[in-house]
C-alpha positions as CSV (number, residue, x, y, z in Angstrom):
1,M,-22.7,-87.4,56.4
2,T,-19.2,-87.1,54.8
3,Q,-16.8,-89.8,55.4
4,R,-13.0,-89.2,55.1
5,E,-10.5,-91.9,56.0
6,F,-10.0,-90.7,59.5
7,V,-12.6,-88.1,60.2
8,K,-16.4,-88.1,59.6
9,T,-18.7,-85.1,59.5
10,E,-22.4,-84.6,59.7
11,K,-24.4,-81.5,59.0
12,D,-27.6,-80.9,61.1
13,G,-29.0,-77.4,59.9
14,R,-26.6,-74.9,61.0
15,L,-24.6,-77.4,63.2
16,L,-21.5,-79.4,62.1
17,V,-20.6,-82.6,64.1
18,V,-17.0,-83.6,63.5
19,T,-16.0,-87.1,64.7
20,I,-12.4,-88.3,65.0
21,N,-12.9,-91.8,63.5
22,R,-10.0,-93.9,64.8
23,A,-11.7,-95.9,67.6
24,E,-9.4,-98.8,67.1
25,V,-6.5,-96.7,68.5
26,M,-8.7,-94.6,71.0
27,N,-9.0,-91.9,68.4
28,S,-5.4,-90.9,68.7
29,V,-4.3,-88.5,66.1
30,H,-1.5,-89.0,63.5
31,P,-0.4,-86.6,60.7
32,P,-3.0,-87.9,58.1
33,A,-5.8,-87.3,60.6
34,N,-4.4,-84.0,61.6
35,F,-4.5,-82.7,58.1
36,E,-8.0,-84.1,57.5
37,M,-9.2,-82.2,60.6
38,E,-7.6,-79.1,59.4
39,A,-9.5,-79.4,56.0
40,V,-12.7,-79.9,57.9
41,F,-12.4,-76.9,60.0
42,N,-11.2,-74.8,57.1
43,E,-14.5,-75.7,55.3
44,F,-16.4,-75.0,58.5
45,A,-14.9,-71.6,58.9
46,A,-15.6,-70.7,55.2
47,D,-19.1,-72.0,55.1
48,P,-21.7,-69.3,55.8
49,D,-24.4,-71.7,56.3
50,L,-22.6,-73.4,59.2
51,W,-22.6,-71.5,62.7
52,V,-21.5,-73.9,65.3
53,A,-19.4,-77.1,65.5
54,I,-19.1,-80.1,67.8
55,V,-16.1,-82.2,67.8
56,T,-16.1,-85.6,69.4
57,G,-14.5,-89.2,69.2
58,A,-15.9,-92.4,67.7
59,G,-17.0,-94.9,70.3
60,E,-17.5,-94.4,74.1
61,K,-14.0,-95.2,75.1
62,A,-12.1,-92.1,74.0
63,F,-12.5,-88.6,72.7
64,S,-8.9,-88.8,71.7
65,A,-5.8,-90.3,73.3
66,G,-3.7,-87.6,71.8
67,N,-0.7,-88.1,69.5
68,D,-0.5,-91.5,67.9
69,L,2.8,-92.6,69.7
70,K,2.8,-96.1,68.1
71,Y,2.6,-94.4,64.7
72,Q,5.5,-92.2,65.7
73,A,7.5,-95.1,67.2
74,S,7.0,-97.1,64.0
75,G,8.9,-94.4,62.0
76,G,5.9,-92.6,60.7
77,A,6.8,-89.1,59.6
78,M,5.4,-86.6,62.2
79,S,4.1,-83.3,61.0
80,T,1.3,-80.8,62.1
81,P,-0.7,-78.5,60.0
82,P,-0.3,-74.8,60.5
83,T,-3.6,-74.7,62.4
84,G,-2.1,-77.1,65.0
85,F,-3.0,-80.4,66.5
86,G,-6.4,-81.5,65.3
87,G,-6.6,-78.6,63.2
88,L,-7.6,-76.5,66.1
89,T,-4.8,-75.9,68.8
90,N,-3.2,-73.1,66.6
91,R,-6.5,-71.8,65.0
92,F,-6.8,-68.3,66.6
93,D,-9.0,-66.8,63.9
94,L,-12.1,-68.9,64.2
95,A,-14.9,-66.7,65.5
96,K,-17.5,-69.4,65.2
97,P,-18.1,-71.5,68.3
98,V,-16.8,-75.0,68.7
99,I,-17.9,-77.4,71.5
100,A,-16.0,-80.5,72.6
101,A,-18.3,-83.4,73.3
102,V,-15.8,-85.5,75.5
103,N,-16.6,-89.2,75.6
104,G,-14.1,-91.2,77.6
105,V,-10.3,-90.4,77.4
106,A,-9.0,-87.0,76.7
107,M,-5.3,-87.3,77.0
108,G,-2.3,-85.2,75.9
109,G,-3.2,-83.7,72.5
110,G,-6.7,-84.9,72.9
111,F,-7.2,-82.8,76.1
112,E,-5.4,-79.9,74.1
113,I,-8.1,-80.2,71.3
114,A,-10.8,-79.9,74.0
115,L,-9.0,-77.0,75.6
116,A,-9.0,-75.2,72.2
117,C,-12.8,-75.4,72.0
118,D,-15.0,-72.9,73.6
119,L,-17.1,-75.3,75.7
120,I,-16.4,-78.8,77.1
121,I,-19.3,-81.2,77.6
122,A,-17.9,-84.3,79.4
123,A,-19.5,-87.7,79.8
124,E,-19.3,-89.2,83.2
125,N,-16.7,-91.6,82.1
126,A,-14.5,-88.9,80.8
127,T,-11.0,-88.5,82.1
128,F,-8.6,-85.7,81.3
129,A,-4.8,-85.4,81.5
130,L,-1.6,-83.9,80.2
131,P,0.7,-86.9,80.7
132,E,3.4,-86.1,78.1
133,P,6.2,-86.0,80.8
134,R,5.7,-89.7,81.3
135,V,7.0,-90.3,77.8
136,G,9.7,-87.6,77.7
137,L,7.5,-84.9,76.1
138,A,5.6,-81.8,77.0
139,A,2.1,-80.5,76.2
140,L,3.2,-78.0,73.6
141,A,0.1,-77.9,71.4
142,G,-1.4,-75.2,73.8
143,G,-2.2,-77.2,76.9
144,L,0.5,-75.6,79.0
145,H,-0.8,-72.2,78.1
146,R,-4.5,-72.8,77.9
147,L,-4.9,-74.7,81.0
148,P,-3.5,-72.0,83.5
149,R,-5.6,-69.4,81.8
150,Q,-8.8,-71.5,82.1
151,I,-8.5,-72.9,85.8
152,G,-5.8,-70.7,87.4
153,L,-2.0,-71.3,87.9
154,K,-1.9,-73.5,90.9
155,Q,-4.7,-76.0,89.9
156,A,-3.1,-76.2,86.4
157,M,0.3,-76.8,87.7
158,G,-1.2,-79.5,89.9
159,M,-2.3,-81.3,86.8
160,I,0.8,-80.5,84.7
161,L,3.5,-81.4,87.1
162,T,2.0,-84.7,88.0
163,G,0.3,-85.9,84.8
164,R,-2.5,-87.1,86.9
165,H,-5.9,-88.2,85.5
166,V,-8.8,-85.9,86.4
167,P,-12.4,-87.2,86.2
168,A,-15.3,-85.3,84.5
169,Q,-16.8,-84.1,87.8
170,E,-13.6,-82.8,89.1
171,G,-13.0,-81.1,85.7
172,K,-16.4,-79.3,86.2
173,T,-15.3,-78.4,89.8
174,L,-11.9,-77.1,88.4
175,G,-13.7,-75.1,85.8
176,F,-12.7,-76.5,82.4
177,V,-15.9,-78.6,82.0
178,N,-19.1,-76.8,81.5
179,E,-21.5,-79.8,82.1
180,V,-21.2,-83.4,83.0
181,A,-23.5,-85.7,80.9
182,P,-24.6,-89.3,81.4
183,V,-22.3,-91.9,79.7
184,G,-23.2,-92.0,76.0
185,Q,-24.9,-88.6,75.9
186,S,-22.0,-86.0,75.5
187,V,-22.9,-85.4,71.9
188,D,-26.7,-85.0,72.7
189,V,-26.0,-82.5,75.6
190,A,-23.6,-80.7,73.4
191,K,-26.3,-80.4,70.8
192,K,-28.5,-78.8,73.5
193,W,-25.9,-76.1,74.1
194,A,-25.4,-75.7,70.4
195,G,-29.2,-75.2,70.1
196,Q,-29.1,-72.4,72.7
197,I,-26.3,-70.7,70.8
198,L,-28.2,-71.0,67.5
199,E,-31.2,-69.2,68.9
200,L,-28.9,-66.0,69.0
201,S,-27.5,-63.8,66.4
202,P,-24.4,-65.5,65.0
203,M,-22.9,-62.2,64.2
204,S,-23.3,-61.3,67.9
205,I,-21.9,-64.7,68.9
206,R,-18.9,-64.3,66.8
207,A,-18.3,-60.7,68.0
208,S,-18.7,-61.8,71.5
209,K,-16.1,-64.7,71.2
210,E,-13.7,-62.7,69.5
211,A,-13.9,-59.8,72.1
212,V,-13.2,-62.3,74.9
213,Y,-10.1,-63.9,73.4
214,K,-8.6,-60.9,71.9
215,G,-9.4,-59.1,75.2
216,L,-7.5,-61.6,77.2
217,E,-4.4,-60.7,75.1
218,E,-4.9,-56.9,76.1
219,P,-2.9,-55.6,78.9
220,S,-6.0,-54.3,80.8
221,V,-9.8,-54.1,80.6
222,A,-9.5,-50.4,79.6
223,A,-7.2,-51.5,76.7
224,G,-9.7,-54.2,75.7
225,I,-12.6,-51.8,75.6
226,A,-10.5,-49.2,73.7
227,N,-9.3,-51.6,70.9
228,Q,-12.4,-53.8,70.6
229,S,-13.7,-51.7,67.7
230,K,-10.7,-52.9,65.6
231,Y,-11.7,-56.5,65.9
232,P,-13.0,-58.0,62.6
233,A,-16.0,-59.8,64.0
234,I,-17.2,-56.8,65.9
235,A,-16.9,-54.6,62.8
236,A,-18.8,-57.3,60.8
237,M,-21.6,-57.3,63.4
238,F,-22.1,-53.5,63.0
239,R,-22.4,-54.0,59.4
240,S,-24.7,-56.8,59.4
241,D,-28.4,-57.2,58.6
242,D,-28.7,-59.0,62.0
243,L,-28.0,-55.7,63.8
244,R,-31.3,-54.3,62.3
245,E,-33.3,-57.4,62.6
246,G,-32.8,-57.9,66.2
247,P,-34.4,-54.7,67.5
248,M,-37.0,-55.0,64.7
249,A,-38.1,-58.5,65.9
250,F,-38.2,-57.4,69.5
251,A,-40.4,-54.5,68.6
252,Q,-42.7,-56.7,66.6
253,K,-42.8,-59.4,69.3
254,R,-41.6,-62.2,67.0
255,K,-38.7,-64.6,66.6
256,P,-35.7,-63.0,64.8
257,N,-34.8,-64.4,61.5
258,W,-31.1,-64.3,61.7
259,K,-29.0,-64.2,58.4
260,G,-25.6,-64.5,59.9
261,A,-24.6,-61.6,57.6
């Protein structure tokens, strides 16, 4: 385990678990924590031995309460790294999967961090909201753009225009939560999802993730199919050893030995 001042990380084989470690302020994020998280995810992106990440919050009360308003009100200088809030909300080139294990409160920027992940596993006590208008702000770290795309316009506007709190089970019904876990087990359940991902070719997973997100930016399905050969992770998949290993393992009736290259 690596302990930074505000973030701790733990490697478990090909998996990296990232924990926002400010439980005393409900894991709210201030600029020093933002830049630590950017550094953590920069290292994750660059490390060929790490294939999947989980991000969570310390303790059981909060994933993250979002921007540290008390730090801001006390005159603390406010700045965000180029990769966005939590080092994730503006990170659009990460082809490796990231899972949010939400334990407790995910408010404002905390919810935006979760929405920037590929999967959300929520403990039964998790609650989600974009309450920024209550303090004269707006969810400009991606929440206003990701939520409508993930659950549809009217349902998203119902959350955005009221700032209401949405419990985990409703989040699953709305479609932004993948699975609801017992209290205290969100990371364990997220690890099960990560384990299923890690059984597959990491090159195929990255190509698939990239095709989905870049395809959503295309004007049509036809354009997405026509342009997908230009996507870097797809090109890397076709150059990889894994492309040969998969069919060979299938023919030999054995478990593939993925190299991630």
